N, C-alpha and C positions, 0 to 999 in steps of 0.2 A: 504494498502501502505506500501509495506515497502523500503523507502527511499533508503537504505546502497545498496538491489537489485539493484534497479533500476539505481543508479549511476553506478555502476556495470558493465552493463546490456550495458550504453549509454557510458560510457570510454571506453566499448570495439570492440561497432560496428560503434561509429559515427565519422567521423575525427575530425569533427569543435569540438568536443566536449574534443577530444585527446592533438587536437593542444592547448586548452584553458590551459588540466592541466599541459602539458608541458612550457608554460610560463608563471604558477606560480605555479613553481618546485615540483610539486603534483604528486609522483605515485599513482595510484590508489588503489594497496597495501594499504597502508598506511590507505582510509578507509575503516574501520570496524564497527565501533558502531553509533549508530543516535549524538554522540559530531563526531566526526570524522566530520558525515556529516555537522553538522549544523559551524565545522567551515571554509567551503568549498567558495570559493569567488562569489559571486552572481552572475549570469549574469542576461546581458539586450542586449535590441537592436545595445545599440553604441559597449558594446565590446566584443561582443556576436554574435548578427547575423547576421547584418552588416561588417562584418572582416570578413569574410570568405563565399568563393559559395556557390551557394545555393545547391548543392547538398551535400556538404560534411556536412549542418547541418541535414543531412536524416541518417538513417539505411546504412548499410555498401557503405553508398557515391551514392545510389538511390534515382530519383524522385519516391515520392505519383504519383498514379495515378489521383491525380487532383492537381490544385495550385487555392486558391484561394488568394485576394488581400482586405488588411486590409484599414478601412473608409480613415486615413490620416490624424487622430485627431489631432496626436500628430507630425503630419510632413509628410514627403515624405512617400508613399504609398507603402506598405511592402511586401512582394512576401511570402505569409503560402503553403507551399505542406502538403494533406493526405490522405489520403484512406479512403473503405471502412470501411473500418475497423474502424476506430477514427470512424465515426458516427455515430456505431453499439454502442459504448460504449456510444454516446450524448443522444442518441437515449433513454437511462433512463433516463434523465434529463425529456425527453420530457414525455414521458411512466410515470411518476412519475403525471406529470401537465397534461395531458390528463386524463388516467383512474382513478387515485384517486382522482384525485381535479372536473374535468368535467364529469363524471361519462361517458368515453366513449369508457368503455371497452362494453355498453349494449347500445351505443344509436349512431344511425348512423350518423356523424359528418361531417359537411363540413371544413375542414381548407384552409381560404382565405388568403396567404399569399401576404403578403404589405410590406415587404424587397422591397430594390432593388434588382434589377436580373442582370445577368452582372459575370462580374469575384471580385465580390464586393461579401464577404466572407458569407452576413447575407441570402442571399433570396435565393438560391442555396439550402446553409447547411440545413436552414428550411425544403425546398422540403426532402431531401434527407432522413433529420429525420422522417419525414410523411409518407414518405412512407414506412420504414424500418416500425414501427408502424404497417399499416397498412399488413404487412409480418407478421408480429409477431399473424395475427388476428381480432384485432377489425378495427371496421367496419368505417371506414374513409376514405374519399375519399378528395383528393387536389385538386389544384384550386391554379394556380398564376401570378394574374393581376398586381405583383409588385405594384409600387405605382405610377398605374393610376390613380387617383376615380375614371371617367368614369367607366373604367373599373372594378373597385373592385363592385361598386354598381347593376352594371350590370350583375354580377354572381352571386352574393347574391341574386339578384332582381328573376333569371332565374333559378340556382338552388339552394335556403334555403326553399325552400317547399317542394323540394325531403328529406329534412333530420330533422334529431330530435333538431340540433341545430346547428350552424354555431358559430364557433372561428376567428377570425382577430387576425392574429400576425405582429406585427408591433414596429415601433419605440413609445415612448407615445405621443408625440404632434402630430403627423403622423394620430395614429386613432384615433383621439379625434376631428382633422381635418374631414377625414370619418364621423363620426357618427354625428357631428353636418351639414356637408353638406346632406349627405341623409335625416337626419331630416328635413332638410329648404325642402329639394324637395318632402316630405311625407312619407316617409322612417317611418316603425311600424319596429321599431327597437325588439320590445319586441315581437313581432310574431315568428320571427327566434330565438327565446331562448338565447340571443348572448353570447358570452364569448371573451373574453381577452386575448393575451399573447403578453407582449412588453418585451423589453430588450433594452439595450442601456444607456441608463441614468435614477436616479435619481429619483422622483416622490413623491407629497406629499401625505399623507394620503386624503388630502382634496382635491386631484385630484382626489384621484382613485372613493370618495362623487360621487362627480360631474359626470364625463363623467359614471359612473353607473345609476347612476338617469337616464341620460339624452340617453341611450342604452337599459336600462327595465332592469336588472342587479339587482335580489333582495339581493341577498350574494355576495356581495364583494369577500369575503374567499373564494368563491366555484366558484366565475363566474372570475376573474382576477387571474395571475398569471405570472411575472417578471422573468427574467432569467440573470443569471450573467454571459456573459461571452467574450471572448474574441477573436479577429481574431487571436489568436497563437494556445487557444486549445481551441477553441470549449465552449458550454455552462461547466463552474467550476462550478453551483448552482444553484438552484432555489426556487421560492416562493414555499411553501405548506401553505394549511389554516389556520395550526398551526403555521406558523411565521407571515404569514399577520394577524392574532389575535390577535398576542403577538407589532405587528408591533402599529395599530389600536389601542390598551391601548393606548402604549406609544406615542403615535400622542397627547393624550391631556394629559399628563403629562412630558413637558418637561424640569424638576426638576428630576422626573425618569430617562431617557433619557442622563439628563447628567453625575446623578453618573452612567448609566452602560455606556457609550461612552465616557464618557469623553467631551460631548461637546454637546449644545442643539439640536444640528443639527439631522438629525434623514436619517439618513441612509437604505439602501437596505439592507433588513434582508433575507438572503435566507438560505437554508442548500444543506450539498455538503456530498459525497460518497468517505467518509476517505479509501476504496478501490480501489478509482480511483483517484484520487487526494491529496497530500501533501502536505497541505499550513501550512506554518511558518509566522510570520513578525519581523520586524526590524524597528527601529523606528520610529510610528505609520503607518510601511505602508503594504502589503502582498506581500509575495515571494509565487511559488509554484511550484513544481515539480510533472511531468505527459510526461506518456507515448502517445504522439502525433505524427502524422508526420513529424514536426519535436519535438525528445521527447527532453525538457528542465530540468532543474536540478537548483536548487535554482534561476528560474526566475523571476525578479524584473520588476513587471508589474505598478508600480507607486504609484497603489489604494490603499487610505487611508482609513484606515480599520482594523479589529480586530478578533480575534476567541475564539468560545464561547461555549462550550461541553454544552450538550443537558439538562443534568441534572443540573450544573453549573444554567443554563440559567434559567430551569423553577423553581431552588431551590429561585434565587433572586426575581424573580415574586411573586412566594408564602412569601416574607418576606412583600410584598403590596397588599394582601391580593389575588391576581388575578389566576384565576386557566384557565387556556385554556378548552375552550367548546369542544374540539375537543384532543384526545391525538397525531398523527401526527406521523410519523418515528421515530425514537430513532437517531438520526443524525446529527452531530456538525454542529453549525449555520459559517454562517461567514458574517460580514455585512464590508457594502462599503459604505462608503461617498463620492466618488468619487475623484478623483484628486485636487491637492491644485489648480495645475495653471490654472484652468479652470474660478477661483476665481479673482476679480479682490481685487484691494488695495485699499482701502479709507481712508485717514487720518491714517494709521495702524489698522485697522479696516478691517479682509475678511469680502468680498461682495460675498456670495456665489450664484448660477443663483434658489435654488432652494427656499433662502429668497423672493426672486424676484417673482417666482413661486405661492406662495402661496398670496400673494399679490393680483396676476390677479385674482386667484377664488376666494378673495373674491362673497359675491352675489349681491352687488351692483354693480359689476363689470366684471363677468365672461364672463357675454351674450355678452359684445358690444367686445369682443377681440377674438382672437384664443387662446391664449397663450402663440403664439411665441411671443424672447421678445431676443436683444442684451445688455448687461451694459456695460458700457464704462468712463472712468473717462478719466473729460478732464481738461489743465490745462489754464485759461487763462492768455496772454501772459501777456498783461497790467499790473493785479494785481495780478498777480501768485496763485488767487485763482482755489482752485477744485471743481469740478461740477460731482454729479453721473450720466450719464444720461441715463435713463431708453427706447429707440428703442421700441413701444409696434405694432403689426401688426392686426388689426383691422379688425373685423369677413369679414367671404365673401360679398360683395353687402352693407357693412357701412360703410358711409362717415363720418368725424369728425362733432360732432355738437358741442354744445357751451356747458362748464362744461366741457367736456367728459377730458381734461388730468388732470383736481383736483381730477373728482374723484378718476383715476386710481393713482396716486401721493400719494392721501390720504392711499388709500386700500394698497399700495405701502407699506408707511413708517410703518404704524399702525406695519403690520407684523414683517419688519426691526426690529422697536423697543422692538415689542414682543420676538423676537427668534434668536436675535440677542445682543449678553450680548458686545460684542466689539462694535458696532457698537453706542450702545448706549451711550456707558461712552465714547468712541474713538472721533468720531464725535461730533461739536463742535452745537452747538445746531443751530444756525444759515444757518446750511451748511446739515445740515438731510435728508431735503427735495428730493425728489431726481427729476430730469429735466425730465420731462418725452415727450417723440413724439412719436406720433399716427401715422404710416404710411398707405395706400391700402392692402387689404391681396396682399400675392404675389411678393410686392415690389420688383426687380431684384434688389437694394443696398445687401437690407436688408433679404431680405426673401423670396430668388430665391425658384422655387420650384421646387422639384424632386431631393433633395439633402440636406445630413445631417445638418441639421440646426445647429449653431454657436448659442451659448447662451454670448457669450464674445467678445471683442475686445480689443487691446488694442493700 
């Protein structure tokens, strides 16, 4: 993508962006080079999309043929117009997963869309892209039970025997819940040659290994894929067998991950098409430009992360003796930690959801819990001492048993000390052990069914 050309098109056709440039006293003909482009002010929800009438954000002031709604994870839900042309571009990312990793070009495939349906962006967008894949000649059948577990299991049982493989698409903790619930009901997932497509959350390689074992997926690199997407612009990048292999190598070498990413936290690592998205970084966060239902120029999405060239990353890994077993597409990489505001601060240490997740995925506790949790920091009003509270959802049908909270607390603390150097160095030893609370599955206050889960509370 030529970002300068995109800028000129957007400045010419999008009323809101013309107004944005006028506010900053920028004449479009001043922007002729990449250096000029890089000097443009960033656009955000607060300074751009929320300040203008919705039609003015679109080309020629005309809404697209469909409107989706963001999940509202950062506040008030936001409307995002889009068109079928947007979906066709994003379908290339789905094709890279389904055709190149899952071999869905030659295998009859049932795509089971487990994202929430309705106005929210995930479900209907995924359905549209899967149907575009079918239009391209791939033998894919789409069914959309949404986030109803009983209906998901019903359609898998009814339709799965008629295809070569079943692909579940949804949020990571929800798909794990579906797999665990099915297994408890006697579903033999390996009979369906299951594959998984996830989006919306960073997860650990321990999580991937655990879920693949339970789902009967022999090769995680060719049986799973995570999409990096936003409601603003659809899917920006996707995991490939190459990126998954690299991430799994780094998962066992936190010191190498720290050298590469500047942190021992393991980000999502995806590849993206530079002909469609132009990525930049500023102060350790990502921004992108792209032609969408709402065209966006230097849009700051506030995700912490960075960029790596294809040859740059492979050269770095070669220095550690790692040569990926698959070549994969020669596309650049973007790595995404997620948003720092989803962490909690505890004695000056940032505690991230993935630190807790890995603790709950340890063998001694992973069968007693679903993997969902809420972390929060509380202050004792009398002593002013802080406590790290981790409220954990028990597996369906399981009640709390003696010793369970101690097992979970030990597992979480062990991973916090292993993975989070801030925690190990900043938090006083006597305050490190988290206070664990175990609640029944589906608790209405902490784990309400049918909504996107929040891992932190303030």
